[in-house]
C-alpha positions as CSV (number, residue, x, y, z in Angstrom):
1,M,-2.5,28.1,9.2
2,F,-0.8,31.2,8.3
3,K,2.7,29.7,8.8
4,R,2.0,26.6,6.9
5,I,1.0,28.9,3.7
6,L,3.6,30.8,3.9
7,A,6.4,28.0,4.0
8,T,4.8,26.4,1.1
9,A,4.7,29.8,-0.4
10,L,8.4,30.0,0.4
11,L,9.5,26.6,-0.9
12,G,7.4,27.3,-3.9
13,A,9.9,29.9,-4.8
14,F,12.9,27.5,-5.2
15,T,13.8,24.5,-7.5
16,L,14.1,21.3,-5.5
17,Q,17.4,19.6,-6.2
18,Q,17.3,16.1,-4.7
19,S,18.1,12.8,-6.1
20,L,19.7,9.1,-5.1
21,A,22.1,9.2,-7.5
22,N,24.2,6.6,-5.9
23,V,22.7,2.7,-5.2
24,I,24.8,0.5,-2.6
25,M,25.0,-2.3,-4.2
26,A,24.2,-4.8,-1.1
27,T,21.2,-4.6,1.6
28,R,24.2,-5.4,4.3
29,V,27.7,-5.6,4.7
30,I,29.4,-8.6,6.7
31,Y,32.6,-7.8,7.9
32,P,34.4,-11.1,8.7
33,A,36.7,-11.0,11.9
34,N,39.8,-12.4,9.8
35,Q,39.6,-10.1,7.3
36,K,42.1,-7.4,7.0
37,S,39.2,-5.1,5.3
38,V,36.2,-5.4,3.0
39,A,34.9,-4.2,0.3
40,F,31.4,-2.2,-1.2
41,S,30.6,-0.9,-4.1
42,L,28.4,2.4,-5.1
43,T,27.0,2.6,-8.6
44,A,25.7,5.7,-10.5
45,S,22.1,5.6,-11.1
46,D,21.8,9.5,-12.5
47,D,23.1,11.5,-15.3
48,S,25.3,13.7,-13.2
49,P,28.2,13.4,-11.2
50,S,27.8,13.2,-7.4
51,L,29.2,13.5,-4.3
52,V,29.2,10.6,-1.5
53,Q,30.2,10.6,2.1
54,V,30.3,7.7,3.9
55,W,30.8,6.9,7.5
56,I,29.6,3.7,9.9
57,D,28.2,4.5,13.1
58,S,27.5,2.3,16.5
59,G,23.4,2.7,16.1
60,D,22.7,6.5,16.5
61,P,20.7,7.5,13.3
62,N,22.0,11.0,14.2
63,S,25.6,10.3,14.2
64,S,28.1,12.2,11.5
65,P,31.8,11.6,10.4
66,A,32.8,14.2,13.4
67,T,30.6,12.1,16.4
68,T,30.7,8.6,15.4
69,K,32.6,6.4,17.8
70,A,32.3,2.9,15.8
71,P,36.0,1.3,15.2
72,F,35.9,1.8,11.2
73,V,37.4,3.7,8.6
74,I,36.0,3.5,5.2
75,T,38.4,4.8,2.1
76,P,37.9,7.3,0.9
77,P,35.6,8.7,3.1
78,I,34.6,11.6,0.4
79,S,34.2,10.7,-3.3
80,R,33.1,11.9,-6.7
81,V,31.3,9.2,-8.5
82,D,30.2,10.1,-12.0
83,P,27.5,8.9,-14.2
84,G,27.4,5.5,-15.8
85,K,30.7,4.4,-13.5
86,G,30.6,3.0,-10.2
87,Q,32.8,3.7,-7.1
88,T,34.1,1.0,-5.0
89,L,35.0,1.8,-1.1
90,R,37.0,-0.2,1.6
91,I,36.4,-0.5,5.0
92,T,38.8,-1.1,8.0
93,Y,38.8,-2.3,11.1
94,T,40.5,-0.3,13.9
95,G,40.9,-3.2,16.2
96,Q,38.7,-2.2,19.1
97,A,37.9,-5.0,21.2
98,L,34.8,-6.4,20.1
99,P,32.8,-10.0,21.4
100,A,34.2,-12.8,20.3
101,D,31.1,-14.9,20.7
102,R,28.7,-13.3,18.9
103,E,28.2,-10.6,15.9
104,S,28.3,-6.8,16.5
105,I,25.8,-4.3,14.6
106,F,27.1,-1.3,12.9
107,Y,25.6,1.0,10.3
108,L,26.9,2.1,7.2
109,N,25.7,5.7,6.0
110,V,26.0,6.8,2.7
111,L,25.3,10.7,2.3
112,D,24.3,11.6,-1.2
113,I,24.9,15.1,-2.3
114,P,23.5,16.2,-5.6
115,P,25.2,18.7,-7.9
116,K,24.7,22.4,-8.1
117,P,22.2,22.7,-11.3
118,S,24.5,24.5,-14.3
119,G,24.0,25.3,-17.8
120,E,21.8,28.2,-19.4
121,N,18.3,27.0,-17.9
122,A,19.5,26.2,-14.7
123,P,17.6,27.9,-11.8
124,V,18.4,31.0,-9.7
125,N,16.8,30.0,-6.6
126,Y,17.2,26.1,-5.7
127,L,16.9,23.9,-2.4
128,Q,19.6,21.5,-2.6
129,V,18.7,18.1,-0.6
130,A,21.4,15.4,0.5
131,I,19.8,12.2,0.4
132,K,21.0,9.7,3.4
133,S,21.0,6.1,2.8
134,R,21.9,3.5,5.7
135,I,22.4,-0.4,5.8
136,K,23.4,-2.9,8.6
137,L,27.3,-3.6,8.7
138,F,27.3,-7.0,10.9
139,Y,31.1,-7.8,12.6
140,R,31.5,-11.5,12.4
141,P,34.0,-13.4,14.6
142,A,34.2,-17.1,13.9
143,L,31.1,-18.9,15.2
144,D,30.3,-22.8,15.4
145,I,27.6,-22.6,13.6
146,S,26.2,-21.2,10.1
147,L,23.5,-18.3,9.9
148,Y,21.2,-20.9,8.0
149,D,21.6,-23.4,10.8
150,A,21.1,-20.5,13.2
151,F,17.7,-19.8,11.4
152,T,16.7,-23.0,12.5
153,K,17.2,-23.0,16.1
154,V,15.3,-20.1,17.1
155,E,12.3,-21.2,19.4
156,F,9.0,-19.9,19.4
157,S,6.4,-20.0,22.2
158,L,2.9,-18.1,23.1
159,I,2.2,-16.2,26.3
160,T,-1.2,-14.2,26.8
161,E,-0.3,-11.1,29.7
162,K,-3.1,-8.8,31.1
163,N,-5.6,-10.3,28.3
164,K,-3.2,-9.6,25.7
165,N,-1.5,-11.8,23.2
166,Y,2.0,-12.5,22.2
167,L,4.4,-14.4,20.3
168,V,8.2,-14.8,22.2
169,V,10.8,-15.2,20.1
170,N,14.3,-16.7,21.9
171,N,17.5,-16.7,19.7
172,P,19.8,-18.4,21.3
173,T,22.4,-18.3,18.5
174,P,25.5,-15.6,18.3
175,Y,23.9,-14.1,14.8
176,Y,21.3,-11.4,14.5
177,I,18.2,-13.1,13.0
178,T,16.2,-10.5,10.8
179,Y,12.6,-11.5,10.1
180,D,11.2,-10.0,6.9
181,Q,8.0,-12.1,8.0
182,I,6.1,-13.9,10.3
183,E,3.0,-15.3,9.9
184,L,1.1,-18.1,12.6
185,M,-0.8,-20.8,10.8
186,V,-3.5,-22.7,12.0
187,G,-4.3,-24.9,8.9
188,K,-4.8,-22.2,6.1
189,N,-5.4,-19.8,8.3
190,A,-2.6,-17.0,8.6
191,V,-2.3,-14.9,11.4
192,A,0.6,-12.1,10.6
193,V,3.1,-10.7,13.2
194,P,3.5,-7.2,11.8
195,E,5.9,-6.1,14.2
196,A,8.8,-8.7,13.5
197,D,12.2,-7.4,12.9
198,M,15.5,-8.4,14.2
199,V,16.7,-10.4,17.2
200,A,19.7,-10.0,18.7
201,P,21.9,-12.9,19.8
202,F,21.3,-14.6,22.5
203,S,17.9,-12.7,23.7
204,T,14.6,-12.8,23.6
205,V,11.8,-10.5,22.7
206,R,8.2,-10.8,22.0
207,Y,5.9,-9.3,19.4
208,A,2.1,-8.4,20.3
209,L,-0.3,-10.8,18.2
210,P,-4.2,-9.5,17.1
211,R,-5.8,-12.3,18.8
212,A,-5.6,-15.4,20.7
213,V,-3.8,-18.3,18.6
214,S,-3.7,-22.0,18.9
215,P,-0.8,-23.8,20.5
216,S,-1.1,-26.4,17.7
217,A,-0.2,-23.3,15.2
218,Q,3.0,-23.8,12.9
219,V,5.3,-20.9,12.8
220,Q,5.7,-19.8,9.2
221,W,9.1,-17.6,8.8
222,T,10.8,-15.6,6.0
223,T,14.4,-14.0,7.0
224,I,17.1,-12.1,5.3
225,D,20.5,-13.6,4.7
226,D,24.1,-12.0,4.0
227,N,23.0,-11.7,0.3
228,G,19.7,-9.9,0.8
229,G,18.0,-13.6,-0.2
230,R,14.6,-14.2,1.8
231,P,15.1,-17.7,3.1
232,K,12.1,-19.5,4.5
233,G,11.0,-22.0,7.1
234,V,8.0,-23.8,9.2
235,T,8.7,-24.5,13.0
236,P,6.6,-25.6,15.8
237,L,5.8,-23.5,18.8
238,K,7.7,-24.6,21.8
């Protein structure tokens, strides 16, 4: 208890400096294998300039520009973004072998470092907090079906194990399928699947259900597409 009070008191002696001054103009980045590079944009949402550092990781959220092994470089890796302006950065694939029959997933990191306070009213003591944003990057080779066709190919079934009920989701496609929402509909009654998330290519996952569901239920789903849109569909249980 004493430690908690002391920490609060010490923090109170500083002015907290934190902001998310830059907004990534996408919910995900798609890198077609036939492209030499792809661009993405940041836009300033604050009234002060900020410094931005960017890098790509292979799935480790604790990675840094020094430790990442992802086969991409970003130009420029560090840049200043002025208020009212944007910054375009370019991602280039370095050529490391990746599967040609399915997507590969990486993550784009944007570390936003707020400026040091200045001016007559600038605090003497301040705590500067950098904020990191992280979005998915999909490396996409030439595939024989479209993403929208892939959405409709996913299969759903029910299983019960040790008195627990599960929805099994089988993705037979070469795409990562990301679900925003899945519900099992029996008439007008809906059973939500709160754990629904992303299903990797050629893989199967199962999600716990809060109760038993009739095999006649319809699966009502909402996915996320390349542009951040939310395509919807209905699929019968298998």
